[in-house]
Every structure is written in structure tokens, then in C-alpha cells.
C-alpha positions in Angstrom: 6.7 -41.9 66.3 4.7 -43.1 63.4 7.8 -44.0 61.4 9.1 -46.0 64.4 5.8 -47.9 64.5 5.6 -48.8 60.9 9.4 -49.8 60.8 9.2 -51.9 63.8 7.4 -55.0 62.3 9.9 -55.1 59.5 12.8 -54.8 61.9 11.4 -57.5 64.2 11.2 -59.9 61.1 14.6 -59.1 59.8 16.2 -59.5 63.3 14.1 -62.6 64.0 12.5 -61.4 67.1 9.4 -63.4 67.0 9.9 -67.2 67.4 7.5 -68.3 64.5 8.9 -65.8 62.2 12.5 -67.1 63.1 11.5 -70.5 62.2 10.0 -69.7 58.9 12.6 -67.2 57.7 15.6 -69.3 58.7 13.9 -72.4 57.3 13.2 -70.7 53.8 16.8 -69.0 53.9 18.4 -72.4 54.2 16.2 -73.7 51.4 17.3 -70.9 49.3 20.9 -71.6 50.1 20.6 -75.2 49.3 18.7 -74.5 46.1 21.4 -72.2 45.0 24.2 -74.7 45.7 22.5 -77.7 43.7 21.1 -75.4 41.0 24.6 -74.3 40.0 25.5 -77.8 38.8 22.3 -78.6 37.3 22.5 -75.4 35.4 26.1 -76.0 34.3 25.1 -79.7 33.4 22.4 -78.2 31.2 19.6 -80.0 33.2 17.9 -77.0 34.7 14.4 -78.3 33.9 14.9 -81.7 35.6 13.9 -80.0 39.0 10.6 -78.9 37.5 9.8 -82.4 36.2 10.7 -83.9 39.6 8.7 -81.4 41.5 5.5 -82.1 39.5 6.2 -85.9 39.7 5.9 -85.6 43.7 2.2 -84.8 43.5 0.9 -88.5 42.7 3.4 -89.7 45.2 1.8 -87.5 47.9 -1.8 -88.4 47.1 -0.9 -92.1 46.9 0.8 -92.0 50.3 -2.4 -90.4 51.6 -4.5 -93.1 50.4 -2.2 -95.7 51.8 -2.1 -94.1 55.3 -5.8 -93.8 55.4 -6.3 -97.5 54.3 -3.9 -98.6 57.2 -5.7 -96.4 59.7 -3.0 -93.9 60.1 -3.3 -90.1 59.9 -3.4 -89.3 56.3 -2.0 -86.0 56.5 1.1 -86.9 58.6 4.1 -85.0 57.2 6.6 -87.7 57.4 4.1 -89.9 55.4 3.4 -87.4 52.7 7.2 -86.5 52.2 7.9 -90.3 51.9 5.3 -90.3 49.1 6.9 -87.2 47.5 10.3 -88.9 47.6 8.9 -92.0 46.0 7.1 -89.9 43.3 10.3 -87.8 42.6 12.6 -90.9 42.3 10.0 -92.6 40.0 9.9 -89.5 37.9 13.7 -89.5 37.5 13.7 -93.2 36.7 10.9 -92.7 34.0 13.1 -89.8 32.4 16.1 -92.0 32.3 14.2 -94.9 30.7 12.8 -92.5 28.0 16.1 -91.2 27.1 18.3 -94.3 27.2 15.9 -97.0 26.1 13.4 -95.0 24.3 15.9 -92.8 22.5 14.1 -89.6 23.2 15.5 -86.3 23.5 15.9 -85.0 27.0 13.4 -82.1 26.5 11.1 -84.5 25.2 11.2 -86.8 28.2 11.0 -83.9 30.5 7.8 -82.8 28.9 6.2 -86.3 29.0 7.0 -87.1 32.6 6.1 -83.7 33.9 2.6 -83.6 32.2 1.8 -87.3 32.9 2.7 -87.4 36.4 1.2 -83.8 37.3 -2.0 -85.0 35.4 -2.0 -88.1 37.4 -1.7 -86.3 40.6 -4.3 -83.8 39.9 -6.7 -86.7 39.0 -6.0 -88.6 42.2 -6.4 -85.4 44.2 -9.9 -85.1 42.8 -10.6 -88.6 43.7 -9.3 -88.0 47.3 -11.6 -84.9 47.6 -14.6 -87.1 46.9 -14.0 -89.6 49.7 -16.2 -89.0 52.7 -14.1 -91.1 55.2 -11.0 -88.8 55.1 -10.2 -85.2 55.2 -7.9 -84.1 52.4 -7.6 -80.4 53.7 -4.1 -79.4 53.4 -3.0 -81.6 50.5 -3.4 -78.7 48.1 -0.9 -76.7 50.0 1.8 -78.8 48.4 1.0 -77.3 45.0 1.5 -73.6 45.9 3.2 -74.0 49.4 2.2 -72.9 52.8 5.3 -71.4 54.6 3.4 -70.2 57.6 2.6 -73.7 58.8 6.3 -74.6 59.0 7.3 -76.1 62.2 10.7 -76.4 63.9 11.0 -79.9 62.8 10.7 -78.7 59.3 13.2 -76.2 59.6 15.6 -78.7 61.1 14.9 -81.0 58.2 15.7 -78.2 55.8 18.9 -77.4 57.7 19.9 -81.0 57.5 19.4 -81.1 53.7 21.1 -77.8 53.2 24.2 -79.1 55.2 24.2 -82.4 53.2 24.0 -80.5 49.9 26.7 -78.4 51.0 29.0 -81.3 52.2 28.3 -83.1 48.9 29.2 -80.2 46.8 32.4 -79.6 48.6 33.5 -83.3 48.5 32.7 -83.8 44.8 33.4 -80.4 43.7 36.3 -81.3 41.2 34.4 -84.3 39.9 31.0 -82.4 39.3 32.8 -79.5 37.7 34.7 -81.8 35.3 31.5 -83.6 34.3 29.6 -80.2 33.8 32.2 -79.0 31.3 33.8 -82.0 29.8 32.1 -85.3 30.4 34.1 -87.2 27.6 37.4 -86.1 29.4 35.7 -87.2 32.7 35.1 -90.6 31.4 38.6 -90.8 30.1 39.9 -90.2 33.7 37.8 -93.0 35.0 35.1 -90.8 36.4 31.6 -92.3 36.3 29.4 -89.6 34.7 26.1 -91.7 35.5 27.1 -92.0 39.3 27.7 -88.2 39.4 24.5 -87.6 37.6 22.7 -90.0 40.1 24.3 -87.9 43.0 23.1 -84.6 41.4 19.6 -86.0 40.8 19.4 -87.2 44.4 20.4 -83.6 45.7 17.7 -82.2 43.4 15.1 -84.6 44.8 16.1 -83.6 48.4 15.8 -79.9 47.7 12.5 -80.4 46.0 11.1 -82.6 48.7 11.9 -80.1 51.5 10.8 -77.1 49.5 7.4 -78.5 48.8 5.8 -77.0 52.1 7.8 -73.7 51.7 7.0 -72.7 48.0 5.0 -75.6 46.5 5.9 -77.9 43.6 5.0 -75.3 41.1 7.6 -72.6 42.2 10.3 -74.8 43.7 11.9 -74.9 40.3 12.7 -71.0 40.7 14.8 -71.8 43.9 16.9 -74.2 41.9 17.3 -72.2 38.6 17.1 -68.4 39.3 20.0 -68.0 41.9 22.4 -70.1 39.7 21.5 -68.2 36.6 21.8 -64.9 38.3 25.3 -65.9 39.6 26.5 -66.7 36.1 26.2 -63.0 35.4 28.8 -62.2 37.9 31.7 -64.7 37.5 33.4 -67.3 35.3 34.8 -69.3 38.2 32.7 -72.3 39.4 33.7 -72.0 43.0 32.6 -68.2 43.1 29.5 -69.2 41.3 28.6 -71.7 44.1 29.1 -69.0 46.7 27.2 -66.2 44.7 24.4 -68.5 43.9 24.1 -69.6 47.6 24.2 -66.1 48.8 21.5 -64.9 46.2 19.4 -67.9 47.0 19.5 -67.2 50.7 19.2 -63.4 50.4 16.3 -63.6 48.2 14.3 -66.2 50.3 15.2 -64.1 53.4 13.8 -61.0 52.0 10.8 -62.7 50.6 9.9 -64.4 53.8 10.3 -61.2 55.7 8.0 -59.3 53.3 5.5 -61.9 53.6 5.6 -61.8 57.4 4.9 -58.1 57.4 2.0 -58.7 54.9 0.3 -61.7 56.0 -2.0 -61.9 53.0 0.7 -62.3 50.6 2.0 -65.8 49.9 5.4 -66.5 51.0 6.4 -68.7 48.2 5.2 -66.2 45.5 7.1 -63.5 47.2 10.3 -65.3 47.5 10.3 -66.1 43.8 9.5 -62.5 42.9 12.4 -61.3 45.1 14.7 -63.8 43.4 13.5 -62.6 40.1 14.3 -59.1 41.1 17.9 -60.1 41.9 18.0 -62.0 38.5 17.0 -58.8 36.7 19.7 -56.8 38.5 22.2 -59.3 37.7 21.2 -59.4 34.1 21.6 -55.7 34.0 24.7 -55.0 36.0 26.4 -58.3 36.3 30.2 -57.9 36.5 31.0 -60.5 33.9 28.0 -60.9 31.6 25.5 -58.1 32.4 24.0 -56.1 29.7 25.5 -52.8 30.9 29.0 -54.3 30.9 28.5 -55.9 27.4 27.3 -52.5 26.1 30.4 -50.8 27.5 32.7 -53.5 26.2 31.1 -53.6 22.7 31.3 -49.7 22.5 34.9 -49.8 23.5 35.8 -52.5 21.0 34.1 -50.6 18.1 35.9 -47.5 19.0 39.3 -49.5 19.1 38.5 -51.1 15.8 37.7 -47.9 14.2 40.6 -46.2 15.5 42.8 -49.0 14.1 41.3 -48.7 10.8 41.9 -45.1 10.4 45.4 -45.5 11.7 46.0 -48.1 9.0 44.5 -46.0 6.4 46.5 -43.0 7.2 49.7 -44.9 7.2 49.2 -46.6 3.9 48.3 -43.3 2.4 51.6 -41.7 3.6 53.6 -44.8 2.4 52.1 -44.2 -1.2 52.6 -40.4 -1.4 55.9 -40.4 0.6 54.8 -37.4 2.7 54.1 -36.8 6.2 50.5 -35.6 6.0 47.5 -37.0 4.3 44.1 -35.5 3.0 41.0 -36.4 5.0 39.3 -37.3 1.8 42.1 -39.9 0.9 41.6 -41.5 4.2 37.7 -41.6 3.5 38.3 -43.1 0.2 40.8 -45.7 1.4 38.3 -47.0 3.9 35.3 -46.5 1.6 33.7 -44.1 4.2 31.7 -40.9 3.8 33.8 -37.9 4.6 31.9 -37.3 7.9 32.7 -40.8 9.1 36.3 -40.3 8.5 36.3 -36.9 10.2 34.7 -38.4 13.2 37.3 -41.2 13.3 40.0 -38.7 12.8 38.7 -36.7 15.6 39.1 -39.7 18.0 42.8 -39.8 17.0 43.0 -36.0 17.8 41.6 -36.5 21.3 43.9 -39.4 22.2 47.0 -37.5 21.0 47.7 -39.9 18.1 47.4 -37.4 15.2 47.2 -33.6 14.6 45.3 -31.8 12.0 45.6 -28.5 10.0 44.2 -26.8 7.0 46.7 -25.2 4.6 44.5 -25.0 1.5 40.9 -25.7 2.6 40.8 -29.5 2.8 42.1 -30.8 6.2 45.4 -32.7 6.3 46.1 -35.4 8.9 49.5 -35.9 10.4 50.3 -38.7 12.8 52.1 -38.0 15.9 55.2 -40.2 16.9 52.9 -42.3 19.4 50.4 -42.5 16.6 53.0 -43.5 14.1 54.1 -46.3 16.4 50.7 -47.7 16.9 49.8 -47.4 13.1 52.8 -49.4 12.3 51.7 -52.3 14.7 48.3 -52.2 13.1 49.7 -52.4 9.6 52.1 -55.2 10.7 49.2 -57.2 12.1 47.1 -56.7 9.0 50.0 -57.7 6.5 50.9 -60.7 8.6 47.5 -61.9 8.6 47.3 -61.3 4.8 50.2 -63.4 4.2 49.0 -66.0 6.4 45.7 -66.1 4.6 47.3 -66.4 1.1 49.8 -69.0 2.1 48.0 -71.3 4.3 44.2 -70.4 3.6 44.7 -70.1 -0.2 43.1 -66.6 -0.3 43.3 -64.8 -3.5 45.6 -61.8 -3.4 42.9 -59.5 -4.7 40.4 -60.4 -2.2 42.5 -60.9 0.9 42.3 -57.5 2.3 38.8 -57.7 3.4 39.3 -61.0 5.2 42.4 -59.7 7.0 40.4 -56.6 7.8 37.8 -58.5 9.7 40.2 -60.8 11.7 43.3 -58.7 12.4 41.8 -57.2 15.6 41.6 -60.7 17.2 45.0 -61.9 16.7 46.5 -63.0 20.1 50.3 -62.1 20.7 51.5 -65.7 20.4 50.0 -66.0 16.9 51.7 -62.7 15.8 54.9 -63.9 17.1 54.7 -67.2 14.9 53.8 -65.1 11.9 56.6 -62.6 12.3 59.0 -65.7 12.9 57.9 -67.2 9.6 58.3 -64.0 7.7 61.6 -63.0 9.5 60.3 -59.8 11.0 60.4 -60.4 14.7 61.5 -57.0 16.1 59.4 -54.0 16.5 62.0 -51.9 14.5 62.1 -54.3 11.6 60.5 -53.1 8.2 57.0 -53.6 7.7 56.0 -56.6 5.7 55.1 -55.7 2.0 51.4 -55.7 1.2 50.6 -58.8 -0.9 48.1 -56.7 -3.0 48.3 -53.5 -5.1 47.4 -50.3 -2.9 46.0 -47.6 -5.0 48.0 -44.3 -4.2 45.9 -41.3 -3.0 46.3 -37.9 -4.7 49.3 -35.9 -3.4 48.8 -33.1 -1.0 50.2 -30.4 -3.4 53.6 -30.2 -1.5 52.3 -29.3 1.8 54.9 -30.5 4.2 54.4 -29.3 7.7 
């Protein structure tokens, strides 16, 4: 019974039973989806901090709109008036950044820092002046700094829904053009696509999301809705279209959970909880992302290192066998060929034994290594790639034959199949059964195995 009572408020919030909760949660969720969509393109365009500068530039616009409304005898805290002022401040901030970068020849990060600090400082100063006025109440203006989600009305949620729908429609209609400008603006200009017009469209979408997000999370935290979902989605996919969907889903899901948690704990601010949930989703993506997650990178790196070490020991073994004209090679000769300690060679050979590429026996104390038919085929391919690359470095990169082995040793594992085919065609060894290319440098023979031929 106690469990049901404790779970009931959370379930009521998640299933939107209460009307006020439904308005707040749906409004914040739609804001998160819109931020995820727009944030994907500003992240790929490498302009993620523009949203932060725009959000801080809205504060003086809000206070100036308040002053104008009071001077004209209107309600100074009218939401349409304040949002109109925020819009003006945001657009003026973008214009100032463009002026500083194009005319002032400043770098983008310098322009962002100047606009952010100057506009926000001006807004704080104006807010202090407004608080000293005895003729008008400024209560509620501070909520635009940190947000006040609980005061969201149905008209606010409808406005957010309209902005989210407009952002989705714009991303759908201009998807190809925005993607091209994000990844190759020079090529886009060559195709007749105007980069500055698309940048203007993108900045307009940023301003729209920032304006409707002021009441929900405030101008300080609204940048998180634009940047965090897109950054988290980047760890899951390399496809722009999928990234858009994942980013919108993460933004909407994080906003839903954060607003729900805030509704069950009224003393906790909704904006901060939304950002914390989004940060948690980003942390999970950073760790377990399918494409760029740390766990995946660790697994891929370990597999690559194991493959490279296996190829090194296969090549060392085959070259030893070539020099002594026998079918088994001493473990110490493999270690000497690779410049390894004996334990390193033993560990590498053990990988060959586990994968069935080699066998090992001890006829006279020191282990002898023999490649299986499968191991011999794989070793021949490794040696082929290595020697083809050596010939290429000598003929085209003018490597000295005495130092080419180290250069080929580092790059041979990265050769794509088409490059291997070109090198084989040039050297006249295009079939798998063709003799291996001769080594362009002297290979020191290892000591014989004392006649042991298993």
C-alpha cells in the first residue's frame, strides 16, 4: 500500500493526469525536441556557443521592453511584450557578432565572448535600475535568468509547439542544403548555395528556440538544450539524418524526465533538473555510444592492437622460416626478429596457438613454432602487404632501403584493398598464389633449429 502511494505521484506525472502538469511537461518536452533538432546543425556547423551568446543578449532586450511598456502605460510584465524585447535583443546580438567577425576581422570565439559579456552586463545593470523604480513592479523579471517552468500557461505551451513544428519543418525542407553547408561550405558555394542565407536561417531557428526556452529553463541554461542532446547523439551515429532523430529524442526524453522529477519534488527547479538529466544522458552516450563511445573505442583499440601484434609475429615467423629453409622456427629467433623480450614473443605466439594459426613443441628445451596451413596463408598475406609497401616507399617516397622496414611496419596495417591491388599490378604479382615479392633490404638469418623438422 505504501509503495503504491509513493509511486502514484510519479505515475500521475509520467502519464500526464493533472492538467497543469500536462501543460508543463508537454511544453518542456517539445522544447527539448526543438533544441535537439536545431542544435544538431549548429554543432555540425561548429557554432555551438552562438546559442549561449544569443540567450545572454536577450536580457537587456527584456528589461528595455519592460521600460517601454511601463512608459506607455501598459503592463510591464506582459509576456508578449517581454518576449518581443527578448527577440530584439537576440537579433541585435547576432548582428553584433556578424559585424565583429566580418568587419572587425575578429575570430568567432572572440566575438562571442565580447557580445555575451557586454550584453549580459548591460542587462544586469538595467535590471538593477528597474528594481529601483518605485512606479513599477519588476517582480518576475529575474525568472528569465534561471527560468520558472511552473508558471507556464497553455498559451506558452502552444507557442513552444508552434516553434518546435516550425523548426522540424525547416530542418526537413532544407536538410540537404544545411548538411552540405555544415560539412563542405566551399563546395556548397560552388553549387550555388548561399551559405550566409542558410546561416541566417539557422540563427533564426536558434533565436526562436532561445526565446521560447527562456521561461522554461532561463537564459543561463537554455544553451544546454541546444548543445547537449546533439553532442550526445554524435556518439551514436555518423549519419546526419539519424543524428537529428536521436538528438530530438534525447532532448525530448531528457526534458520529459526532468520536468516529471521536478513535478514530484516541487522545491527542485525544473530547468536545473532538465539540464542534469540531459547531462546524465550525455554521460551514458559518452560511455556506451555505438559509434564513438569510450567503451567501444576501448574494445576497438584492443582488437586493433591484438591484430597488429598477431600480424607482426606471423611476419617474423615466416621470414625466419624463409631464411633457414625449415618448417619450424625458434621462439628466441622470433623475439630477436621483432626486437621483443622473450616473454613478449611468447605472449604473441600464444595468441597464434589459441586461434589455430600455429603449433608449438619443445624437442630440445627451447620452444619451436610451426605455422599451420591457415597461419601460413595469413602470414604470406601479411608479408606480401609489408613488402609491397616497402617497394612503394622506396620507389615513390624515396626511402632508403636500409630504413624502409620501420616505415612499412607502421603503415602496412592500414592499406586498403584497392591500394594493395594497385601495388600488386605494378609489381606483377596480382594473384594470391604468386611468389612473394623479394624484400628490398637484407634480412638477417636466424640460427638454425639444429635439424629439428617435425
